[in-house]
C-alpha angles and dihedrals in degrees: 000000000000091000087084092050111118140157090271092068087057094051096116091054094041091050088059091063095039096245114192124240088239091057090049092051091048090051093049091052091054092045095050093057099041138088121247097266092047089049093053092045093049092047090051093047092046093050092045092051089054096044092050098044092135097044115126124196114246092258090058095048119091108256123209121225102227089207089068094057096075121049138173118208122180109241096023116095090345090298090291120148110272141172108276113257093016140077091232112118129211085244090061093053092044092052092052092045094047089050087064101266116141119225090254091054089049092055089047088059094041105034092174087073128076126221089248090058092051093048090048089053089051093046088051089050095051090047089053101025100139095051095044093046089052091050091050091049089048091051092049090050091050091046090051091047092051093046090051093047098043104019092069089056091059 
């Protein structure tokens, strides 16, 4: 049954990827002289090669140094660690995360960020949890103090 399978029977799929007549002839030559398992294997490889034309091996892809995703700059956001290129601090992400938001929900609220940036902020937090938690507690205490002092005047 599959002995008669050739590239012509795959013409609708091959047309989607603009397969040349030469490639089709070469495939037919291979299929004519091969056993059924080889035919199936060759067809699968051929189709996959056409479907993944733009695939690049990992070495050819641009890799991101995760150490460059979080920066601290004196004079920006009080020198606190923040997402590079943004004024969104690790503290901001942690507060959202600790309030029950998932990383996907955080990027829904902050579409300028990527999931990698949110996860890098969380990784930074967990690597420095004690210090960041202490800073967040200090901020909350200061907020409460200011609210008590100035909130009563409003």
